Structure formats: C-alpha cells, structure tokens
N, CA, C and O atoms as a DFTB+ gen file, in Angstrom:
744 C
 N C O
     1  1      19.840     107.026     -27.917
     2  2      19.077     107.692     -28.951
     3  2      18.350     106.665     -29.819
     4  3      17.165     106.814     -30.117
     5  1      19.074     105.629     -30.216
     6  2      18.487     104.595     -31.054
     7  2      17.315     103.931     -30.328
     8  3      16.280     103.633     -30.924
     9  1      17.507     103.707     -29.020
    10  2      16.458     103.059     -28.235
    11  2      15.204     103.948     -28.182
    12  3      14.088     103.434     -28.272
    13  1      15.366     105.242     -28.041
    14  2      14.227     106.164     -28.006
    15  2      13.474     106.148     -29.338
    16  3      12.243     106.178     -29.358
    17  1      14.193     106.102     -30.417
    18  2      13.559     106.058     -31.741
    19  2      12.748     104.773     -31.883
    20  3      11.615     104.805     -32.363
    21  1      13.319     103.650     -31.468
    22  2      12.613     102.364     -31.534
    23  2      11.372     102.410     -30.648
    24  3      10.304     101.953     -31.055
    25  1      11.504     102.963     -29.430
    26  2      10.349     103.070     -28.533
    27  2       9.276     103.989     -29.129
    28  3       8.083     103.697     -29.050
    29  1       9.708     105.081     -29.714
    30  2       8.760     106.017     -30.321
    31  2       8.011     105.355     -31.476
    32  3       6.788     105.462     -31.569
    33  1       8.733     104.684     -32.338
    34  2       8.105     103.997     -33.473
    35  2       7.170     102.902     -32.972
    36  3       6.070     102.730     -33.498
    37  1       7.611     102.161     -31.952
    38  2       6.763     101.105     -31.385
    39  2       5.479     101.688     -30.807
    40  3       4.397     101.148     -31.034
    41  1       5.589     102.790     -30.060
    42  2       4.373     103.374     -29.497
    43  2       3.471     103.940     -30.581
    44  3       2.249     103.861     -30.459
    45  1       4.037     104.504     -31.634
    46  2       3.216     104.994     -32.749
    47  2       2.473     103.840     -33.410
    48  3       1.290     103.955     -33.731
    49  1       3.173     102.732     -33.609
    50  2       2.533     101.564     -34.214
    51  2       1.419     101.019     -33.331
    52  3       0.367     100.620     -33.831
    53  1       1.645     101.000     -32.021
    54  2       0.599     100.534     -31.105
    55  2      -0.616     101.460     -31.137
    56  3      -1.755     100.994     -31.126
    57  1      -0.373     102.760     -31.177
    58  2      -1.481     103.714     -31.253
    59  2      -2.246     103.518     -32.558
    60  3      -3.477     103.476     -32.562
    61  1      -1.519     103.400     -33.656
    62  2      -2.175     103.188     -34.946
    63  2      -2.952     101.879     -34.968
    64  3      -4.063     101.827     -35.496
    65  1      -2.381     100.825     -34.401
    66  2      -3.073      99.541     -34.332
    67  2      -4.341      99.674     -33.494
    68  3      -5.389      99.142     -33.860
    69  1      -4.246     100.379     -32.373
    70  2      -5.423     100.590     -31.523
    71  2      -6.511     101.366     -32.247
    72  3      -7.685     101.003     -32.180
    73  1      -6.127     102.430     -32.937
    74  2      -7.096     103.221     -33.704
    75  2      -7.727     102.360     -34.787
    76  3      -8.938     102.408     -35.000
    77  1      -6.908     101.576     -35.467
    78  2      -7.418     100.695     -36.522
    79  2      -8.421      99.699     -35.959
    80  3      -9.493      99.507     -36.531
    81  1      -8.079      99.064     -34.838
    82  2      -8.977      98.067     -34.248
    83  2     -10.265      98.705     -33.747
    84  3     -11.349      98.155     -33.941
    85  1     -10.152      99.860     -33.107
    86  2     -11.347     100.539     -32.602
    87  2     -12.216     101.009     -33.758
    88  3     -13.422     100.762     -33.764
    89  1     -11.622     101.680     -34.732
    90  2     -12.429     102.167     -35.853
    91  2     -12.948     101.012     -36.682
    92  3     -14.060     101.079     -37.204
    93  1     -12.164      99.956     -36.813
    94  2     -12.622      98.785     -37.561
    95  2     -13.806      98.124     -36.901
    96  3     -14.752      97.722     -37.579
    97  1     -13.767      98.004     -35.566
    98  2     -14.900      97.374     -34.886
    99  2     -16.103      98.311     -34.885
   100  3     -17.240      97.848     -34.974
   101  1     -15.872      99.617     -34.786
   102  2     -16.994     100.560     -34.853
   103  2     -17.600     100.540     -36.245
   104  3     -18.821     100.542     -36.396
   105  1     -16.748     100.521     -37.258
   106  2     -17.223     100.480     -38.639
   107  2     -18.011      99.202     -38.870
   108  3     -19.101      99.232     -39.441
   109  1     -17.456      98.076     -38.425
   110  2     -18.146      96.802     -38.609
   111  2     -19.459      96.804     -37.845
   112  3     -20.454      96.254     -38.317
   113  1     -19.469      97.417     -36.669
   114  2     -20.693      97.444     -35.872
   115  2     -21.768      98.303     -36.536
   116  3     -22.932      97.906     -36.581
   117  1     -21.397      99.464     -37.046
   118  2     -22.407     100.347     -37.617
   119  2     -22.880      99.869     -38.984
   120  3     -24.005     100.177     -39.376
   121  1     -22.067      99.135     -39.712
   122  2     -22.473      98.687     -41.036
   123  2     -22.952      97.241     -41.068
   124  3     -23.438      96.764     -42.093
   125  1     -22.813      96.552     -39.946
   126  2     -23.249      95.162     -39.928
   127  2     -24.769      95.128     -39.972
   128  3     -25.443      95.623     -39.069
   129  1     -25.285      94.547     -41.018
   130  2     -26.723      94.453     -41.180
   131  2     -27.129      92.990     -41.097
   132  3     -26.455      92.115     -41.640
   133  1     -28.225      92.737     -40.420
   134  2     -28.717      91.368     -40.286
   135  2     -29.127      90.845     -41.657
   136  3     -29.293      91.610     -42.607
   137  1     -29.284      89.536     -41.742
   138  2     -29.778      88.960     -42.985
   139  2     -31.088      89.636     -43.355
   140  3     -31.917      89.926     -42.493
   141  1     -31.260      89.876     -44.615
   142  2     -32.413      90.620     -45.094
   143  2     -33.454      89.658     -45.644
   144  3     -33.129      88.749     -46.407
   145  1     -34.703      89.861     -45.254
   146  2     -35.816      89.116     -45.820
   147  2     -36.513      90.033     -46.815
   148  3     -36.914      91.144     -46.468
   149  1     -36.655      89.570     -48.043
   150  2     -37.308      90.352     -49.084
   151  2     -38.714      89.815     -49.324
   152  3     -38.955      88.611     -49.232
   153  1     -39.641      90.727     -49.633
   154  2     -40.995      90.327     -50.001
   155  2     -41.309      90.888     -51.382
   156  3     -40.749      91.908     -51.785
   157  1     -42.197      90.228     -52.100
   158  2     -42.494      90.631     -53.472
   159  2     -43.614      91.665     -53.523
   160  3     -44.589      91.602     -52.774
   161  1     -43.437      92.609     -54.429
   162  2     -44.474      93.598     -54.732
   163  2     -44.747      93.515     -56.230
   164  3     -43.815      93.447     -57.032
   165  1     -46.020      93.521     -56.606
   166  2     -46.394      93.534     -58.022
   167  2     -46.990      94.895     -58.351
   168  3     -48.020      95.293     -57.807
   169  1     -46.319      95.593     -59.251
   170  2     -46.781      96.907     -59.680
   171  2     -47.313      96.836     -61.098
   172  3     -47.445      95.751     -61.666
   173  1     -47.616      97.986     -61.668
   174  2     -48.126      98.062     -63.031
   175  2     -46.989      97.795     -64.012
   176  3     -46.151      98.665     -64.249
   177  1     -46.961      96.600     -64.577
   178  2     -45.951      96.246     -65.569
   179  2     -44.657      95.692     -65.005
   180  3     -43.688      95.514     -65.742
   181  1     -44.627      95.418     -63.714
   182  2     -43.391      94.903     -63.121
   183  2     -43.664      94.190     -61.807
   184  3     -44.732      94.321     -61.210
   185  1     -42.662      93.432     -61.377
   186  2     -42.634      92.910     -60.007
   187  2     -41.227      93.143     -59.466
   188  3     -40.254      93.182     -60.219
   189  1     -41.141      93.297     -58.150
   190  2     -39.855      93.544     -57.498
   191  2     -39.939      93.021     -56.072
   192  3     -41.017      92.978     -55.479
   193  1     -38.808      92.629     -55.532
   194  2     -38.748      92.247     -54.119
   195  2     -38.043      93.359     -53.353
   196  3     -37.072      93.948     -53.829
   197  1     -38.555      93.632     -52.158
   198  2     -37.969      94.690     -51.334
   199  2     -37.872      94.208     -49.888
   200  3     -38.592      93.290     -49.495
   201  1     -36.986      94.819     -49.090
   202  2     -36.807      94.380     -47.702
   203  2     -38.120      94.465     -46.916
   204  3     -38.852      95.450     -47.009
   205  1     -38.396      93.426     -46.152
   206  2     -39.686      93.326     -45.456
   207  2     -39.902      94.417     -44.408
   208  3     -41.045      94.705     -44.051
   209  1     -38.834      95.024     -43.913
   210  2     -39.019      96.089     -42.920
   211  2     -39.060      97.487     -43.545
   212  3     -39.117      98.485     -42.827
   213  1     -39.031      97.561     -44.874
   214  2     -39.142      98.836     -45.564
   215  2     -40.617      99.157     -45.805
   216  3     -41.466      98.266     -45.764
   217  1     -40.917     100.428     -46.054
   218  2     -42.283     100.886     -46.283
   219  2     -42.514     101.112     -47.771
   220  3     -41.680     101.704     -48.455
   221  1     -43.659     100.634     -48.268
   222  2     -44.054     100.838     -49.664
   223  2     -45.021     102.013     -49.753
   224  3     -45.917     102.151     -48.919
   225  1     -44.837     102.870     -50.778
   226  2     -45.754     103.976     -51.062
   227  2     -45.827     104.211     -52.559
   228  3     -44.990     103.723     -53.318
   229  1     -46.829     104.959     -52.972
   230  2     -47.009     105.342     -54.371
   231  2     -47.102     106.857     -54.430
   232  3     -47.687     107.489     -53.549
   233  1     -46.510     107.446     -55.493
   234  2     -46.657     108.893     -55.672
   235  2     -46.584     109.265     -57.138
   236  3     -46.344     108.410     -57.990
   237  1     -46.790     110.535     -57.432
   238  2     -46.738     111.031     -58.807
   239  2     -45.765     112.193     -58.924
   240  3     -46.032     113.154     -59.645
   241  1     -44.645     112.114     -58.226
   242  2     -43.719     113.251     -58.217
   243  2     -42.725     113.243     -59.372
   244  3     -41.894     114.146     -59.470
   245  1     -42.791     112.248     -60.245
   246  2     -41.850     112.259     -61.368
   247  2     -42.292     113.296     -62.397
   248  3     -43.430     113.763     -62.371
   249  1     -41.390     113.646     -63.292
   250  2     -41.635     114.757     -64.207
   251  2     -42.797     114.505     -65.158
   252  3     -43.438     115.459     -65.600
   253  1     -43.087     113.246     -65.485
   254  2     -44.191     112.957     -66.394
   255  2     -45.530     112.854     -65.698
   256  3     -46.557     112.704     -66.360
   257  1     -45.543     112.931     -64.373
   258  2     -46.784     112.804     -63.632
   259  2     -47.291     111.374     -63.574
   260  3     -48.450     111.145     -63.229
   261  1     -46.442     110.407     -63.904
   262  2     -46.842     109.007     -63.881
   263  2     -46.804     108.492     -62.452
   264  3     -46.004     108.948     -61.635
   265  1     -47.668     107.547     -62.166
   266  2     -47.675     106.958     -60.833
   267  2     -46.421     106.118     -60.674
   268  3     -46.174     105.202     -61.458
   269  1     -45.640     106.431     -59.666
   270  2     -44.430     105.677     -59.369
   271  2     -44.527     105.085     -57.981
   272  3     -45.246     105.593     -57.121
   273  1     -43.806     104.024     -57.776
   274  2     -43.775     103.375     -56.470
   275  2     -42.421     103.633     -55.831
   276  3     -41.417     103.789     -56.525
   277  1     -42.398     103.677     -54.502
   278  2     -41.113     103.807     -53.833
   279  2     -41.129     103.052     -52.520
   280  3     -42.174     102.828     -51.910
   281  1     -39.936     102.669     -52.110
   282  2     -39.724     101.833     -50.936
   283  2     -38.719     102.559     -50.052
   284  3     -37.633     102.917     -50.508
   285  1     -39.076     102.777     -48.789
   286  2     -38.251     103.566     -47.879
   287  2     -37.755     102.707     -46.727
   288  3     -38.506     101.907     -46.169
   289  1     -36.488     102.878     -46.374
   290  2     -35.922     102.112     -45.259
   291  2     -36.508     102.612     -43.935
   292  3     -37.090     103.696     -43.891
   293  1     -36.361     101.832     -42.856
   294  2     -36.958     102.206     -41.566
   295  2     -36.469     103.535     -40.990
   296  3     -37.161     104.137     -40.170
   297  1     -35.291     104.004     -41.403
   298  2     -34.776     105.275     -40.881
   299  2     -35.222     106.478     -41.713
   300  3     -34.924     107.620     -41.361
   301  1     -35.931     106.228     -42.810
   302  2     -36.334     107.282     -43.754
   303  2     -35.136     108.027     -44.328
   304  3     -35.225     109.215     -44.639
   305  1     -34.020     107.327     -44.466
   306  2     -32.791     107.922     -44.982
   307  2     -32.477     107.450     -46.397
   308  3     -31.814     108.159     -47.154
   309  1     -32.948     106.262     -46.757
   310  2     -32.667     105.666     -48.061
   311  2     -33.981     105.267     -48.713
   312  3     -34.900     104.788     -48.049
   313  1     -34.054     105.472     -50.031
   314  2     -35.295     105.188     -50.756
   315  2     -34.966     104.600     -52.123
   316  3     -33.962     104.955     -52.740
   317  1     -35.825     103.697     -52.585
   318  2     -35.690     103.063     -53.894
   319  2     -36.977     103.349     -54.663
   320  3     -38.068     103.036     -54.185
   321  1     -36.855     103.947     -55.859
   322  2     -38.010     104.336     -56.674
   323  2     -38.140     103.439     -57.903
   324  3     -37.142     102.985     -58.463
   325  1     -39.382     103.191     -58.312
   326  2     -39.683     102.519     -59.578
   327  2     -40.716     103.386     -60.294
   328  3     -41.820     103.586     -59.789
   329  1     -40.354     103.902     -61.476
   330  2     -41.261     104.738     -62.253
   331  2     -41.403     104.206     -63.667
   332  3     -40.419     103.789     -64.278
   333  1     -42.631     104.216     -64.195
   334  2     -42.801     103.985     -65.625
   335  2     -42.439     105.283     -66.347
   336  3     -42.592     106.369     -65.788
   337  1     -41.970     105.177     -67.559
   338  2     -41.677     106.380     -68.337
   339  2     -42.230     106.211     -69.744
   340  3     -41.955     105.222     -70.424
   341  1     -43.012     107.193     -70.164
   342  2     -43.537     107.210     -71.528
   343  2     -42.713     108.150     -72.397
   344  3     -43.108     108.486     -73.513
   345  1     -41.575     108.568     -71.878
   346  2     -40.655     109.430     -72.604
   347  2     -40.204     108.700     -73.867
   348  3     -39.859     107.519     -73.813
   349  1     -40.205     109.383     -74.979
   350  2     -39.842     108.756     -76.254
   351  2     -38.366     108.942     -76.611
   352  3     -37.947     108.582     -77.711
   353  1     -37.580     109.499     -75.695
   354  2     -36.150     109.644     -75.954
   355  2     -35.444     108.328     -75.620
   356  3     -36.096     107.319     -75.350
   357  1     -34.146     108.346     -75.640
   358  2     -33.371     107.128     -75.378
   359  2     -33.227     106.866     -73.884
   360  3     -33.425     107.755     -73.056
   361  1     -32.878     105.623     -73.560
   362  2     -32.612     105.255     -72.167
   363  2     -31.568     106.188     -71.557
   364  3     -31.717     106.646     -70.424
   365  1     -30.519     106.459     -72.314
   366  2     -29.411     107.292     -71.840
   367  2     -29.890     108.708     -71.517
   368  3     -29.504     109.279     -70.497
   369  1     -30.734     109.274     -72.391
   370  2     -31.233     110.632     -72.150
   371  2     -32.131     110.679     -70.911
   372  3     -32.076     111.634     -70.137
   373  1     -32.950     109.651     -70.728
   374  2     -33.814     109.593     -69.544
   375  2     -32.952     109.534     -68.285
   376  3     -33.215     110.234     -67.308
   377  1     -31.913     108.685     -68.321
   378  2     -31.019     108.544     -67.169
   379  2     -30.275     109.848     -66.883
   380  3     -30.171     110.266     -65.729
   381  1     -29.761     110.486     -67.928
   382  2     -29.044     111.752     -67.739
   383  2     -29.943     112.806     -67.095
   384  3     -29.501     113.554     -66.223
   385  1     -31.199     112.864     -67.525
   386  2     -32.139     113.822     -66.927
   387  2     -32.363     113.506     -65.452
   388  3     -32.411     114.409     -64.617
   389  1     -32.499     112.222     -65.137
   390  2     -32.688     111.806     -63.745
   391  2     -31.504     112.234     -62.878
   392  3     -31.685     112.781     -61.790
   393  1     -30.303     111.979     -63.369
   394  2     -29.106     112.212     -62.562
   395  2     -28.681     113.674     -62.502
   396  3     -28.091     114.103     -61.510
   397  1     -28.968     114.441     -63.542
   398  2     -28.500     115.830     -63.582
   399  2     -29.639     116.832     -63.415
   400  3     -29.423     118.037     -63.540
   401  1     -30.840     116.352     -63.137
   402  2     -31.994     117.236     -62.991
   403  2     -31.923     118.140     -61.775
   404  3     -32.523     119.215     -61.776
   405  1     -31.208     117.734     -60.745
   406  2     -31.051     118.558     -59.543
   407  2     -29.923     119.563     -59.775
   408  3     -28.922     119.246     -60.418
   409  1     -30.092     120.763     -59.251
   410  2     -29.021     121.756     -59.339
   411  2     -27.781     121.245     -58.612
   412  3     -27.890     120.594     -57.573
   413  1     -26.639     121.532     -59.143
   414  2     -25.353     121.200     -58.522
   415  2     -25.114     119.707     -58.341
   416  3     -24.314     119.316     -57.491
   417  1     -25.787     118.864     -59.117
   418  2     -25.483     117.433     -59.022
   419  2     -24.211     117.153     -59.810
   420  3     -23.937     117.796     -60.823
   421  1     -23.442     116.189     -59.332
   422  2     -22.174     115.831     -59.948
   423  2     -22.207     114.359     -60.322
   424  3     -22.434     113.499     -59.472
   425  1     -21.980     114.073     -61.599
   426  2     -21.945     112.682     -62.039
   427  2     -20.708     112.004     -61.481
   428  3     -19.641     112.610     -61.388
   429  1     -20.860     110.742     -61.111
   430  2     -19.747     109.949     -60.608
   431  2     -19.436     108.842     -61.603
   432  3     -20.290     108.443     -62.395
   433  1     -18.224     108.359     -61.553
   434  2     -17.792     107.312     -62.470
   435  2     -18.410     105.970     -62.080
   436  3     -18.338     105.547     -60.925
   437  1     -19.017     105.312     -63.064
   438  2     -19.616     103.997     -62.861
   439  2     -19.756     103.346     -64.238
   440  3     -19.862     104.044     -65.246
   441  1     -19.757     102.049     -64.283
   442  2     -19.954     101.331     -65.541
   443  2     -21.271     101.796     -66.165
   444  3     -22.295     101.804     -65.482
   445  1     -21.273     102.187     -67.457
   446  2     -22.472     102.799     -68.043
   447  2     -23.655     101.858     -68.290
   448  3     -24.792     102.318     -68.397
   449  1     -23.407     100.566     -68.382
   450  2     -24.510      99.623     -68.573
   451  2     -24.312      98.412     -67.680
   452  3     -23.193      98.081     -67.289
   453  1     -25.421      97.760     -67.368
   454  2     -25.389      96.526     -66.598
   455  2     -26.499      95.633     -67.159
   456  3     -27.582      96.115     -67.489
   457  1     -26.223      94.340     -67.266
   458  2     -27.230      93.397     -67.743
   459  2     -27.757      92.607     -66.561
   460  3     -26.995      91.981     -65.824
   461  1     -29.076      92.645     -66.387
   462  2     -29.736      91.953     -65.289
   463  2     -30.896      91.157     -65.874
   464  3     -31.743      91.710     -66.577
   465  1     -30.934      89.871     -65.587
   466  2     -32.002      88.999     -66.095
   467  2     -32.148      89.123     -67.612
   468  3     -33.260      89.178     -68.137
   469  1     -31.017      89.165     -68.303
   470  2     -30.945      89.257     -69.765
   471  2     -31.483      90.572     -70.329
   472  3     -31.818      90.641     -71.511
   473  1     -31.569      91.596     -69.517
   474  2     -32.020      92.917     -69.956
   475  2     -30.896      93.909     -69.691
   476  3     -30.343      93.957     -68.593
   477  1     -30.562      94.705     -70.714
   478  2     -29.522      95.723     -70.531
   479  2     -30.145      96.999     -69.971
   480  3     -31.150      97.496     -70.478
   481  1     -29.525      97.512     -68.921
   482  2     -29.945      98.748     -68.268
   483  2     -28.845      99.791     -68.421
   484  3     -27.666      99.478     -68.254
   485  1     -29.220     101.033     -68.737
   486  2     -28.300     102.154     -68.627
   487  2     -28.142     102.418     -67.133
   488  3     -29.114     102.351     -66.381
   489  1     -26.936     102.714     -66.710
   490  2     -26.654     102.870     -65.286
   491  2     -25.851     104.147     -65.060
   492  3     -24.963     104.472     -65.847
   493  1     -26.160     104.861     -63.999
   494  2     -25.411     106.067     -63.674
   495  2     -25.485     106.371     -62.192
   496  3     -26.327     105.836     -61.471
   497  1     -24.589     107.237     -61.753
   498  2     -24.528     107.599     -60.337
   499  2     -24.197     109.085     -60.231
   500  3     -23.425     109.622     -61.025
   501  1     -24.793     109.735     -59.239
   502  2     -24.545     111.166     -59.031
   503  2     -24.581     111.477     -57.544
   504  3     -25.086     110.697     -56.736
   505  1     -24.036     112.625     -57.207
   506  2     -24.122     113.123     -55.834
   507  2     -24.482     114.598     -55.909
   508  3     -24.325     115.244     -56.945
   509  1     -24.963     115.111     -54.797
   510  2     -25.333     116.516     -54.781
   511  2     -25.903     116.915     -53.439
   512  3     -25.755     116.207     -52.443
   513  1     -26.556     118.057     -53.433
   514  2     -27.211     118.566     -52.233
   515  2     -28.692     118.725     -52.553
   516  3     -29.060     119.395     -53.518
   517  1     -29.532     118.109     -51.739
   518  2     -30.974     118.196     -51.918
   519  2     -31.410     119.643     -51.703
   520  3     -31.131     120.235     -50.661
   521  1     -32.097     120.206     -52.696
   522  2     -32.493     121.615     -52.638
   523  2     -33.524     121.896     -51.547
   524  3     -33.595     123.016     -51.040
   525  1     -34.325     120.890     -51.179
   526  2     -35.348     121.096     -50.147
   527  2     -34.791     120.964     -48.737
   528  3     -35.122     121.753     -47.851
   529  1     -33.936     119.952     -48.535
   530  2     -33.442     119.676     -47.180
   531  2     -32.070     120.269     -46.900
   532  3     -31.698     120.461     -45.743
   533  1     -31.312     120.562     -47.962
   534  2     -29.954     121.055     -47.788
   535  2     -28.956     119.965     -47.430
   536  3     -27.796     120.254     -47.136
   537  1     -29.403     118.708     -47.452
   538  2     -28.524     117.589     -47.090
   539  2     -27.882     116.989     -48.337
   540  3     -28.455     117.000     -49.427
   541  1     -26.667     116.464     -48.139
   542  2     -25.985     115.774     -49.229
   543  2     -26.677     114.448     -49.513
   544  3     -27.258     113.831     -48.620
   545  1     -26.607     114.016     -50.775
   546  2     -27.174     112.730     -51.152
   547  2     -26.308     112.082     -52.222
   548  3     -25.516     112.744     -52.893
   549  1     -26.475     110.792     -52.363
   550  2     -25.958     110.059     -53.513
   551  2     -27.148     109.388     -54.157
   552  3     -28.126     109.050     -53.490
   553  1     -27.054     109.198     -55.468
   554  2     -28.143     108.596     -56.219
   555  2     -27.546     107.649     -57.255
   556  3     -26.564     107.983     -57.917
   557  1     -28.141     106.473     -57.390
   558  2     -27.772     105.548     -58.447
   559  2     -29.045     105.235     -59.217
   560  3     -30.100     105.026     -58.618
   561  1     -28.951     105.202     -60.540
   562  2     -30.146     104.996     -61.345
   563  2     -29.932     104.025     -62.483
   564  3     -28.817     103.824     -62.965
   565  1     -31.051     103.422     -62.900
   566  2     -31.056     102.477     -64.014
   567  2     -32.271     102.755     -64.880
   568  3     -33.357     103.020     -64.362
   569  1     -32.097     102.697     -66.199
   570  2     -33.207     102.886     -67.138
   571  2     -33.106     101.809     -68.204
   572  3     -32.024     101.528     -68.721
   573  1     -34.259     101.202     -68.528
   574  2     -34.288     100.193     -69.582
   575  2     -35.583     100.288     -70.369
   576  3     -36.627     100.692     -69.857
   577  1     -35.474      99.899     -71.640
   578  2     -36.677      99.728     -72.446
   579  2     -37.428      98.525     -71.898
   580  3     -36.820      97.571     -71.413
   581  1     -38.732      98.574     -71.975
   582  2     -39.574      97.480     -71.516
   583  2     -39.636      96.412     -72.612
   584  3     -40.259      96.644     -73.648
   585  1     -39.008      95.254     -72.411
   586  2     -39.003      94.225     -73.446
   587  2     -40.291      93.393     -73.482
   588  3     -40.510      92.636     -74.428
   589  1     -41.132      93.525     -72.471
   590  2     -42.323      92.682     -72.365
   591  2     -43.572      93.375     -72.911
   592  3     -44.343      92.751     -73.640
   593  1     -43.786      94.634     -72.579
   594  2     -44.996      95.348     -72.997
   595  2     -44.681      96.827     -73.256
   596  3     -45.170      97.701     -72.540
   597  1     -43.855      97.105     -74.289
   598  2     -43.435      98.490     -74.530
   599  2     -44.566      99.414     -74.976
   600  3     -44.453     100.630     -74.826
   601  1     -45.649      98.865     -75.517
   602  2     -46.771      99.726     -75.910
   603  2     -47.477     100.291     -74.681
   604  3     -48.000     101.405     -74.719
   605  1     -47.490      99.536     -73.610
   606  2     -48.129      99.979     -72.361
   607  2     -47.204     100.925     -71.586
   608  3     -47.609     102.021     -71.199
   609  1     -45.969     100.493     -71.368
   610  2     -44.963     101.304     -70.668
   611  2     -43.644     101.137     -71.419
   612  3     -43.009     100.087     -71.313
   613  1     -43.217     102.156     -72.179
   614  2     -42.004     102.019     -72.993
   615  2     -40.709     101.808     -72.205
   616  3     -39.854     101.027     -72.622
   617  1     -40.558     102.501     -71.069
   618  2     -39.330     102.414     -70.273
   619  2     -39.677     102.295     -68.794
   620  3     -40.754     102.693     -68.351
   621  1     -38.730     101.735     -68.047
   622  2     -38.817     101.794     -66.591
   623  2     -37.579     102.498     -66.064
   624  3     -36.469     102.288     -66.553
   625  1     -37.788     103.332     -65.062
   626  2     -36.719     104.075     -64.405
   627  2     -36.677     103.607     -62.958
   628  3     -37.663     103.722     -62.230
   629  1     -35.538     103.083     -62.551
   630  2     -35.319     102.681     -61.167
   631  2     -34.200     103.554     -60.623
   632  3     -33.204     103.782     -61.310
   633  1     -34.350     104.039     -59.413
   634  2     -33.231     104.760     -58.809
   635  2     -33.335     104.709     -57.299
   636  3     -34.417     104.612     -56.722
   637  1     -32.176     104.779     -56.690
   638  2     -32.072     104.748     -55.233
   639  2     -31.264     105.959     -54.808
   640  3     -30.347     106.396     -55.503
   641  1     -31.623     106.488     -53.655
   642  2     -30.865     107.637     -53.163
   643  2     -30.871     107.666     -51.651
   644  3     -31.716     107.059     -50.992
   645  1     -29.891     108.398     -51.118
   646  2     -29.806     108.524     -49.674
   647  2     -28.512     109.169     -49.233
   648  3     -27.735     109.676     -50.042
   649  1     -28.303     109.139     -47.941
   650  2     -27.138     109.721     -47.287
   651  2     -25.860     109.042     -47.781
   652  3     -25.793     107.814     -47.818
   653  1     -24.846     109.823     -48.162
   654  2     -23.597     109.231     -48.636
   655  2     -22.875     108.366     -47.598
   656  3     -22.064     107.518     -47.969
   657  1     -23.155     108.566     -46.306
   658  2     -22.405     107.882     -45.246
   659  2     -22.391     106.368     -45.412
   660  3     -21.344     105.746     -45.228
   661  1     -23.506     105.770     -45.748
   662  2     -23.565     104.307     -45.893
   663  2     -24.152     103.913     -47.243
   664  3     -24.671     102.808     -47.400
   665  1     -24.071     104.823     -48.224
   666  2     -24.720     104.578     -49.508
   667  2     -24.194     103.323     -50.201
   668  3     -24.980     102.524     -50.712
   669  1     -22.881     103.141     -50.224
   670  2     -22.323     101.961     -50.895
   671  2     -22.754     100.677     -50.203
   672  3     -23.024      99.673     -50.863
   673  1     -22.820     100.705     -48.881
   674  2     -23.282      99.542     -48.125
   675  2     -24.738      99.232     -48.476
   676  3     -25.087      98.076     -48.712
   677  1     -25.582     100.257     -48.510
   678  2     -26.992     100.064     -48.868
   679  2     -27.122      99.587     -50.313
   680  3     -27.982      98.765     -50.626
   681  1     -26.266     100.105     -51.185
   682  2     -26.308      99.667     -52.580
   683  2     -26.053      98.175     -52.659
   684  3     -26.799      97.454     -53.322
   685  1     -25.009      97.702     -51.992
   686  2     -24.681      96.272     -52.034
   687  2     -25.728      95.413     -51.336
   688  3     -26.102      94.353     -51.839
   689  1     -26.195      95.862     -50.195
   690  2     -27.087      95.045     -49.355
   691  2     -28.543      95.090     -49.807
   692  3     -29.260      94.098     -49.668
   693  1     -28.991      96.222     -50.343
   694  2     -30.410      96.382     -50.664
   695  2     -30.680      96.728     -52.127
   696  3     -31.448      96.038     -52.797
   697  1     -30.047      97.803     -52.629
   698  2     -30.417      98.317     -53.939
   699  2     -30.109      97.344     -55.074
   700  3     -30.953      97.130     -55.944
   701  1     -28.916      96.753     -55.079
   702  2     -28.595      95.802     -56.151
   703  2     -29.462      94.547     -56.086
   704  3     -29.917      94.085     -57.133
   705  1     -29.715      93.968     -54.897
   706  2     -30.658      92.841     -54.859
   707  2     -32.059      93.229     -55.355
   708  3     -32.737      92.415     -55.981
   709  1     -32.490      94.457     -55.083
   710  2     -33.791      94.902     -55.581
   711  2     -33.768      94.999     -57.103
   712  3     -34.709      94.563     -57.767
   713  1     -32.701      95.565     -57.656
   714  2     -32.565      95.625     -59.115
   715  2     -32.600      94.220     -59.709
   716  3     -33.291      93.983     -60.700
   717  1     -31.866      93.297     -59.115
   718  2     -31.802      91.929     -59.638
   719  2     -33.124      91.182     -59.490
   720  3     -33.362      90.205     -60.201
   721  1     -33.981      91.624     -58.581
   722  2     -35.280      90.974     -58.407
   723  2     -36.341      91.549     -59.351
   724  3     -37.434      90.994     -59.471
   725  1     -36.017      92.658     -60.017
   726  2     -36.987      93.340     -60.883
   727  2     -37.280      92.502     -62.124
   728  3     -36.368      92.016     -62.793
   729  1     -38.575      92.342     -62.419
   730  2     -39.002      91.633     -63.631
   731  2     -40.107      92.430     -64.309
   732  3     -41.012      92.947     -63.654
   733  1     -40.019      92.520     -65.630
   734  2     -41.075      93.151     -66.414
   735  2     -42.241      92.171     -66.504
   736  3     -42.029      90.967     -66.654
   737  1     -43.471      92.679     -66.414
   738  2     -44.657      91.823     -66.517
   739  2     -45.670      92.472     -67.460
   740  3     -45.537      93.638     -67.832
   741  1     -46.654      91.714     -67.824
   742  2     -47.744      92.225     -68.669
   743  2     -48.978      92.435     -67.865
   744  3     -50.001      92.860     -68.403
C-alpha cells in the first residue's frame, strides 16, 4: 500500500512537472518578443518613440475633437494613443473620464501617480468590454499638465489598450518605454 502511494505521488509530480515545462515553454514562446527598435515621432507639442514595426495614424475621435495620434501594433490588437487636452479640469478628472467613460468598465488597482522625466503623471488602469466589438480589453492611461507650453496645450493624455491576454507583457515591453520616451516640446 505504501509503495502504491509513493508511486502515485511520484507519477502526479511527474505529470505536474511535465505540464509545467510544456506550459512554461509555450508561455515563453508566445511571449518572447525580439529586441525592439524604436523610432521617434514629433507631434504637436510632444515627441515620442514608438516600435518601428508599429503603424502611426492621426484621428479626432477623442471627446474634445482634438487631433490625436495613435500607434498600432502589427496585429492590430494593441494601440497607444497620444491626445492633447484643453479640458480645464484636473489631471485626475481627465483620467477618470478616460478610464470610466466606457460602459461596464472596471477600475483596477495601480499606483495613482508616476514620475517620468521629472514630470508627475496621474496613472490609472481599467478593464471592460468594448461596446463596438464585444471583446474584452484592458486600458492603462496617464495624464499630465504640460510643463513646457500649457497655453498651447494644457494637458496631454496618453493611454494604451488591447487584449488582456498579453496586456502586461505589452505594457512592460512597449507601453512603458513609450511613456518614458515622451517629451513635451514647444
């Protein structure tokens, strides 16, 4: 009896080890991203670096009708937006509107501020279901007052969104480096 228990436990451990190794190698394979080359883009009142294989576009879909820029990954699954904001409310209120503007969005826990290049940004994260596509998404956003030319553009709103499956990986590999490359200009 004792021998059967030991054999059973041993086989369970081997199965678990096999599952761990297989899922670990599959996970590493699907999330392993090659070194990223970033290129610089100069927009109205800012500059930012973005991955060279991403697509740059401009649109006016933000609530103020301001021209915003966005960068889309090659799979069209993840996107990073840069919008000027002439909203006269606080950074926090602008961020809250961004994150909770979609129906059924849920705020997630994250450090409320981050300092990048000596500029403090309000920071937030949310998840939800896109009303147009019906797909789940995660979104991370940053809002800061413009310290360089606030009369021209009082605030900048940056946010990234995409499929929750690899969102944290994309945040670490792409979105945070893009945030850190952002500079206010005149």
